N, CA, C and O atoms as a GROMACS GRO file, in nm:
protein
  360
    1UNK      N    1   1.532  -0.916  -0.612
    1UNK     CA    2   1.411  -0.837  -0.624
    1UNK      C    3   1.323  -0.897  -0.734
    1UNK      O    4   1.372  -0.954  -0.831
    2UNK      N    5   1.196  -0.882  -0.715
    2UNK     CA    6   1.100  -0.938  -0.809
    2UNK      C    7   0.997  -0.832  -0.842
    2UNK      O    8   0.951  -0.759  -0.755
    3UNK      N    9   0.960  -0.823  -0.971
    3UNK     CA   10   0.862  -0.724  -1.016
    3UNK      C   11   0.740  -0.797  -1.070
    3UNK      O   12   0.752  -0.877  -1.163
    4UNK      N   13   0.624  -0.769  -1.014
    4UNK     CA   14   0.498  -0.828  -1.061
    4UNK      C   15   0.396  -0.715  -1.072
    4UNK      O   16   0.361  -0.653  -0.971
    5UNK      N   17   0.349  -0.689  -1.193
    5UNK     CA   18   0.249  -0.584  -1.216
    5UNK      C   19   0.290  -0.454  -1.147
    5UNK      O   20   0.384  -0.388  -1.190
    6UNK      N   21   0.220  -0.418  -1.042
    6UNK     CA   22   0.246  -0.292  -0.972
    6UNK      C   23   0.315  -0.314  -0.838
    6UNK      O   24   0.313  -0.226  -0.752
    7UNK      N   25   0.376  -0.431  -0.821
    7UNK     CA   26   0.449  -0.462  -0.699
    7UNK      C   27   0.595  -0.487  -0.731
    7UNK      O   28   0.628  -0.550  -0.831
    8UNK      N   29   0.682  -0.437  -0.645
    8UNK     CA   30   0.824  -0.470  -0.654
    8UNK      C   31   0.860  -0.536  -0.522
    8UNK      O   32   0.850  -0.474  -0.416
    9UNK      N   33   0.903  -0.662  -0.528
    9UNK     CA   34   0.945  -0.731  -0.407
    9UNK      C   35   1.088  -0.690  -0.376
    9UNK      O   36   1.178  -0.714  -0.456
   10UNK      N   37   1.110  -0.627  -0.260
   10UNK     CA   38   1.243  -0.576  -0.227
   10UNK      C   39   1.318  -0.666  -0.130
   10UNK      O   40   1.440  -0.655  -0.117
   11UNK      N   41   1.248  -0.756  -0.062
   11UNK     CA   42   1.312  -0.862   0.014
   11UNK      C   43   1.210  -0.973   0.031
   11UNK      O   44   1.101  -0.966  -0.026
   12UNK      N   45   1.243  -1.075   0.107
   12UNK     CA   46   1.156  -1.192   0.118
   12UNK      C   47   1.014  -1.159   0.159
   12UNK      O   48   0.919  -1.221   0.110
   13UNK      N   49   0.996  -1.062   0.248
   13UNK     CA   50   0.865  -1.033   0.305
   13UNK      C   51   0.820  -0.888   0.288
   13UNK      O   52   0.737  -0.841   0.366
   14UNK      N   53   0.872  -0.818   0.188
   14UNK     CA   54   0.838  -0.677   0.171
   14UNK      C   55   0.817  -0.644   0.023
   14UNK      O   56   0.898  -0.681  -0.062
   15UNK      N   57   0.708  -0.572  -0.005
   15UNK     CA   58   0.676  -0.529  -0.141
   15UNK      C   59   0.648  -0.380  -0.142
   15UNK      O   60   0.589  -0.326  -0.048
   16UNK      N   61   0.690  -0.313  -0.248
   16UNK     CA   62   0.656  -0.174  -0.273
   16UNK      C   63   0.542  -0.172  -0.374
   16UNK      O   64   0.546  -0.243  -0.474
   17UNK      N   65   0.438  -0.092  -0.347
   17UNK     CA   66   0.322  -0.082  -0.436
   17UNK      C   67   0.336   0.046  -0.517
   17UNK      O   68   0.350   0.155  -0.461
   18UNK      N   69   0.330   0.032  -0.649
   18UNK     CA   70   0.337   0.147  -0.740
   18UNK      C   71   0.199   0.174  -0.797
   18UNK      O   72   0.119   0.082  -0.814
   19UNK      N   73   0.172   0.298  -0.827
   19UNK     CA   74   0.046   0.334  -0.891
   19UNK      C   75   0.076   0.428  -1.007
   19UNK      O   76   0.143   0.389  -1.102
   20UNK      N   77   0.027   0.552  -1.001
   20UNK     CA   78   0.035   0.642  -1.117
   20UNK      C   79   0.175   0.692  -1.147
   20UNK      O   80   0.206   0.716  -1.264
   21UNK      N   81   0.260   0.709  -1.048
   21UNK     CA   82   0.396   0.758  -1.071
   21UNK      C   83   0.493   0.647  -1.036
   21UNK      O   84   0.512   0.616  -0.918
   22UNK      N   85   0.554   0.587  -1.134
   22UNK     CA   86   0.639   0.470  -1.112
   22UNK      C   87   0.764   0.499  -1.029
   22UNK      O   88   0.823   0.407  -0.974
   23UNK      N   89   0.804   0.625  -1.020
   23UNK     CA   90   0.923   0.660  -0.942
   23UNK      C   91   0.888   0.691  -0.796
   23UNK      O   92   0.978   0.714  -0.715
   24UNK      N   93   0.760   0.692  -0.762
   24UNK     CA   94   0.718   0.727  -0.626
   24UNK      C   95   0.620   0.622  -0.575
   24UNK      O   96   0.506   0.616  -0.621
   25UNK      N   97   0.662   0.538  -0.480
   25UNK     CA   98   0.572   0.434  -0.428
   25UNK      C   99   0.448   0.495  -0.364
   25UNK      O  100   0.449   0.608  -0.315
   26UNK      N  101   0.341   0.417  -0.364
   26UNK     CA  102   0.216   0.458  -0.301
   26UNK      C  103   0.202   0.393  -0.163
   26UNK      O  104   0.145   0.453  -0.071
   27UNK      N  105   0.254   0.270  -0.149
   27UNK     CA  106   0.243   0.198  -0.022
   27UNK      C  107   0.353   0.093  -0.014
   27UNK      O  108   0.422   0.064  -0.111
   28UNK      N  109   0.368   0.038   0.105
   28UNK     CA  110   0.460  -0.073   0.128
   28UNK      C  111   0.382  -0.182   0.200
   28UNK      O  112   0.303  -0.153   0.290
   29UNK      N  113   0.404  -0.307   0.161
   29UNK     CA  114   0.336  -0.420   0.223
   29UNK      C  115   0.440  -0.508   0.289
   29UNK      O  116   0.539  -0.548   0.227
   30UNK      N  117   0.418  -0.540   0.417
   30UNK     CA  118   0.506  -0.629   0.492
   30UNK      C  119   0.431  -0.757   0.524
   30UNK      O  120   0.319  -0.753   0.575
   31UNK      N  121   0.492  -0.872   0.495
   31UNK     CA  122   0.436  -1.000   0.538
   31UNK      C  123   0.476  -1.020   0.683
   31UNK      O  124   0.594  -1.014   0.717
   32UNK      N  125   0.377  -1.043   0.769
   32UNK     CA  126   0.401  -1.063   0.911
   32UNK      C  127   0.332  -1.192   0.954
   32UNK      O  128   0.252  -1.248   0.879
   33UNK      N  129   0.361  -1.239   1.073
   33UNK     CA  130   0.298  -1.358   1.128
   33UNK      C  131   0.218  -1.318   1.251
   33UNK      O  132   0.270  -1.251   1.340
   34UNK      N  133   0.090  -1.360   1.256
   34UNK     CA  134   0.009  -1.324   1.372
   34UNK      C  135   0.033  -1.423   1.486
   34UNK      O  136   0.117  -1.513   1.474
   35UNK      N  137  -0.038  -1.407   1.597
   35UNK     CA  138  -0.015  -1.489   1.716
   35UNK      C  139  -0.051  -1.636   1.697
   35UNK      O  140  -0.007  -1.720   1.774
   36UNK      N  141  -0.130  -1.667   1.594
   36UNK     CA  142  -0.165  -1.807   1.566
   36UNK      C  143  -0.065  -1.872   1.470
   36UNK      O  144  -0.074  -1.991   1.443
   37UNK      N  145   0.028  -1.793   1.419
   37UNK     CA  146   0.127  -1.844   1.323
   37UNK      C  147   0.086  -1.826   1.178
   37UNK      O  148   0.157  -1.869   1.088
   38UNK      N  149  -0.030  -1.762   1.155
   38UNK     CA  150  -0.078  -1.741   1.018
   38UNK      C  151  -0.011  -1.618   0.956
   38UNK      O  152   0.020  -1.521   1.024
   39UNK      N  153   0.011  -1.626   0.825
   39UNK     CA  154   0.067  -1.513   0.752
   39UNK      C  155  -0.038  -1.404   0.735
   39UNK      O  156  -0.155  -1.433   0.707
   40UNK      N  157   0.003  -1.281   0.752
   40UNK     CA  158  -0.081  -1.164   0.730
   40UNK      C  159   0.002  -1.062   0.652
   40UNK      O  160   0.125  -1.069   0.650
   41UNK      N  161  -0.067  -0.969   0.588
   41UNK     CA  162   0.000  -0.868   0.504
   41UNK      C  163  -0.043  -0.730   0.553
   41UNK      O  164  -0.159  -0.692   0.541
   42UNK      N  165   0.054  -0.655   0.607
   42UNK     CA  166   0.028  -0.524   0.664
   42UNK      C  167   0.061  -0.417   0.560
   42UNK      O  168   0.172  -0.411   0.507
   43UNK      N  169  -0.038  -0.332   0.530
   43UNK     CA  170  -0.021  -0.224   0.432
   43UNK      C  171   0.008  -0.095   0.508
   43UNK      O  172  -0.059  -0.061   0.605
   44UNK      N  173   0.111  -0.024   0.459
   44UNK     CA  174   0.146   0.105   0.517
   44UNK      C  175   0.153   0.209   0.407
   44UNK      O  176   0.210   0.184   0.300
   45UNK      N  177   0.095   0.326   0.433
   45UNK     CA  178   0.102   0.438   0.338
   45UNK      C  179   0.248   0.478   0.326
   45UNK      O  180   0.317   0.496   0.427
   46UNK      N  181   0.297   0.493   0.204
   46UNK     CA  182   0.438   0.524   0.180
   46UNK      C  183   0.472   0.668   0.214
   46UNK      O  184   0.399   0.760   0.176
   47UNK      N  185   0.580   0.686   0.284
   47UNK     CA  186   0.647   0.814   0.306
   47UNK      C  187   0.796   0.784   0.299
   47UNK      O  188   0.839   0.678   0.343
   48UNK      N  189   0.876   0.875   0.245
   48UNK     CA  190   1.020   0.850   0.236
   48UNK      C  191   1.084   0.841   0.374
   48UNK      O  192   1.183   0.770   0.392
   49UNK      N  193   1.028   0.912   0.472
   49UNK     CA  194   1.074   0.903   0.610
   49UNK      C  195   0.996   0.790   0.678
   49UNK      O  196   0.875   0.804   0.698
   50UNK      N  197   1.060   0.678   0.714
   50UNK     CA  198   0.988   0.566   0.774
   50UNK      C  199   0.906   0.603   0.898
   50UNK      O  200   0.804   0.540   0.924
   51UNK      N  201   0.948   0.703   0.973
   51UNK     CA  202   0.873   0.744   1.092
   51UNK      C  203   0.738   0.805   1.057
   51UNK      O  204   0.650   0.813   1.143
   52UNK      N  205   0.720   0.848   0.933
   52UNK     CA  206   0.595   0.911   0.890
   52UNK      C  207   0.497   0.812   0.825
   52UNK      O  208   0.385   0.849   0.794
   53UNK      N  209   0.538   0.687   0.805
   53UNK     CA  210   0.450   0.587   0.745
   53UNK      C  211   0.341   0.548   0.844
   53UNK      O  212   0.365   0.541   0.965
   54UNK      N  213   0.221   0.522   0.792
   54UNK     CA  214   0.108   0.485   0.877
   54UNK      C  215   0.044   0.358   0.824
   54UNK      O  216   0.026   0.342   0.703
   55UNK      N  217   0.009   0.267   0.917
   55UNK     CA  218  -0.059   0.143   0.879
   55UNK      C  219  -0.201   0.175   0.834
   55UNK      O  220  -0.271   0.254   0.898
   56UNK      N  221  -0.242   0.113   0.723
   56UNK     CA  222  -0.378   0.133   0.674
   56UNK      C  223  -0.462   0.007   0.684
   56UNK      O  224  -0.584   0.013   0.667
   57UNK      N  225  -0.399  -0.108   0.711
   57UNK     CA  226  -0.476  -0.231   0.727
   57UNK      C  227  -0.389  -0.354   0.729
   57UNK      O  228  -0.272  -0.351   0.690
   58UNK      N  229  -0.449  -0.465   0.776
   58UNK     CA  230  -0.384  -0.596   0.775
   58UNK      C  231  -0.479  -0.692   0.705
   58UNK      O  232  -0.598  -0.694   0.734
   59UNK      N  233  -0.425  -0.772   0.612
   59UNK     CA  234  -0.506  -0.856   0.525
   59UNK      C  235  -0.454  -0.999   0.522
   59UNK      O  236  -0.340  -1.025   0.560
   60UNK      N  237  -0.539  -1.092   0.477
   60UNK     CA  238  -0.504  -1.234   0.473
   60UNK      C  239  -0.414  -1.272   0.357
   60UNK      O  240  -0.345  -1.373   0.364
   61UNK      N  241  -0.414  -1.193   0.250
   61UNK     CA  242  -0.334  -1.228   0.133
   61UNK      C  243  -0.269  -1.107   0.069
   61UNK      O  244  -0.314  -0.994   0.088
   62UNK      N  245  -0.162  -1.132  -0.006
   62UNK     CA  246  -0.091  -1.024  -0.074
   62UNK      C  247  -0.179  -0.955  -0.178
   62UNK      O  248  -0.180  -0.832  -0.186
   63UNK      N  249  -0.253  -1.032  -0.256
   63UNK     CA  250  -0.340  -0.973  -0.358
   63UNK      C  251  -0.447  -0.886  -0.294
   63UNK      O  252  -0.475  -0.776  -0.342
   64UNK      N  253  -0.507  -0.936  -0.187
   64UNK     CA  254  -0.609  -0.858  -0.115
   64UNK      C  255  -0.550  -0.728  -0.063
   64UNK      O  256  -0.612  -0.622  -0.075
   65UNK      N  257  -0.430  -0.734  -0.006
   65UNK     CA  258  -0.364  -0.615   0.048
   65UNK      C  259  -0.334  -0.515  -0.064
   65UNK      O  260  -0.359  -0.396  -0.048
   66UNK      N  261  -0.281  -0.564  -0.176
   66UNK     CA  262  -0.246  -0.476  -0.288
   66UNK      C  263  -0.368  -0.405  -0.345
   66UNK      O  264  -0.360  -0.289  -0.384
   67UNK      N  265  -0.481  -0.474  -0.349
   67UNK     CA  266  -0.603  -0.415  -0.404
   67UNK      C  267  -0.659  -0.301  -0.320
   67UNK      O  268  -0.739  -0.222  -0.369
   68UNK      N  269  -0.618  -0.291  -0.194
   68UNK     CA  270  -0.668  -0.183  -0.108
   68UNK      C  271  -0.596  -0.051  -0.130
   68UNK      O  272  -0.643   0.053  -0.085
   69UNK      N  273  -0.483  -0.054  -0.200
   69UNK     CA  274  -0.408   0.069  -0.227
   69UNK      C  275  -0.475   0.137  -0.346
   69UNK      O  276  -0.480   0.080  -0.454
   70UNK      N  277  -0.526   0.258  -0.327
   70UNK     CA  278  -0.608   0.321  -0.431
   70UNK      C  279  -0.528   0.366  -0.554
   70UNK      O  280  -0.411   0.402  -0.546
   71UNK      N  281  -0.597   0.361  -0.666
   71UNK     CA  282  -0.549   0.420  -0.791
   71UNK      C  283  -0.598   0.564  -0.793
   71UNK      O  284  -0.691   0.597  -0.720
   72UNK      N  285  -0.539   0.648  -0.876
   72UNK     CA  286  -0.591   0.786  -0.883
   72UNK      C  287  -0.734   0.787  -0.935
   72UNK      O  288  -0.773   0.704  -1.017
   73UNK      N  289  -0.810   0.880  -0.885
   73UNK     CA  290  -0.949   0.894  -0.927
   73UNK      C  291  -0.956   0.950  -1.068
   73UNK      O  292  -0.874   1.033  -1.107
   74UNK      N  293  -1.053   0.903  -1.144
   74UNK     CA  294  -1.077   0.959  -1.277
   74UNK      C  295  -1.185   1.067  -1.272
   74UNK      O  296  -1.216   1.129  -1.374
   75UNK      N  297  -1.242   1.088  -1.152
   75UNK     CA  298  -1.344   1.193  -1.136
   75UNK      C  299  -1.276   1.329  -1.131
   75UNK      O  300  -1.167   1.341  -1.075
   76UNK      N  301  -1.337   1.430  -1.187
   76UNK     CA  302  -1.281   1.564  -1.173
   76UNK      C  303  -1.286   1.607  -1.026
   76UNK      O  304  -1.379   1.572  -0.954
   77UNK      N  305  -1.186   1.682  -0.984
   77UNK     CA  306  -1.183   1.732  -0.847
   77UNK      C  307  -1.286   1.842  -0.830
   77UNK      O  308  -1.292   1.937  -0.908
   78UNK      N  309  -1.367   1.827  -0.726
   78UNK     CA  310  -1.466   1.929  -0.692
   78UNK      C  311  -1.447   1.966  -0.545
   78UNK      O  312  -1.369   1.902  -0.474
   79UNK      N  313  -1.516   2.067  -0.501
   79UNK     CA  314  -1.506   2.109  -0.361
   79UNK      C  315  -1.547   1.995  -0.268
   79UNK      O  316  -1.490   1.982  -0.160
   80UNK      N  317  -1.643   1.913  -0.308
   80UNK     CA  318  -1.695   1.809  -0.219
   80UNK      C  319  -1.607   1.684  -0.213
   80UNK      O  320  -1.620   1.606  -0.118
   81UNK      N  321  -1.518   1.662  -0.310
   81UNK     CA  322  -1.439   1.538  -0.305
   81UNK      C  323  -1.289   1.562  -0.285
   81UNK      O  324  -1.209   1.473  -0.313
   82UNK      N  325  -1.251   1.679  -0.238
   82UNK     CA  326  -1.110   1.707  -0.208
   82UNK      C  327  -1.075   1.651  -0.072
   82UNK      O  328  -1.162   1.632   0.014
   83UNK      N  329  -0.946   1.626  -0.052
   83UNK     CA  330  -0.900   1.588   0.081
   83UNK      C  331  -0.850   1.446   0.089
   83UNK      O  332  -0.811   1.386  -0.011
   84UNK      N  333  -0.852   1.395   0.208
   84UNK     CA  334  -0.794   1.266   0.238
   84UNK      C  335  -0.899   1.157   0.217
   84UNK      O  336  -1.013   1.170   0.262
   85UNK      N  337  -0.860   1.052   0.149
   85UNK     CA  338  -0.950   0.942   0.122
   85UNK      C  339  -0.936   0.831   0.225
   85UNK      O  340  -0.870   0.849   0.327
   86UNK      N  341  -0.997   0.716   0.198
   86UNK     CA  342  -0.990   0.602   0.290
   86UNK      C  343  -0.846   0.559   0.313
   86UNK      O  344  -0.764   0.563   0.221
   87UNK      N  345  -0.816   0.519   0.433
   87UNK     CA  346  -0.682   0.470   0.465
   87UNK      C  347  -0.578   0.580   0.474
   87UNK      O  348  -0.459   0.550   0.482
   88UNK      N  349  -0.618   0.705   0.473
   88UNK     CA  350  -0.524   0.815   0.484
   88UNK      C  351  -0.458   0.854   0.354
   88UNK      O  352  -0.366   0.937   0.354
   89UNK      N  353  -0.501   0.796   0.242
   89UNK     CA  354  -0.443   0.828   0.112
   89UNK      C  355  -0.504   0.955   0.056
   89UNK      O  356  -0.620   0.985   0.080
   90UNK      N  357  -0.425   1.029  -0.021
   90UNK     CA  358  -0.476   1.147  -0.089
   90UNK      C  359  -0.504   1.112  -0.232
   90UNK      O  360  -0.548   1.198  -0.309
   0.00000   0.00000   0.00000
């Protein structure tokens, strides 16, 4: 396993993305190969039950994929900004 900033590499092609709570992952990134043979990085919203995980995007690089996983907002919660954000994240 390898730890880099907010990523923990758990196998050759899989990373866990951490954000505000280090004991609870925010997303998982899988390195996959597309039909042309190019590497791609698929981001999935983390759920402890794998059947509940949802893909939020596919990206050309690991850094690009990691940057799409949101950090907590520093804005105060108001009636207008409650709910689900981009990519299905809360």
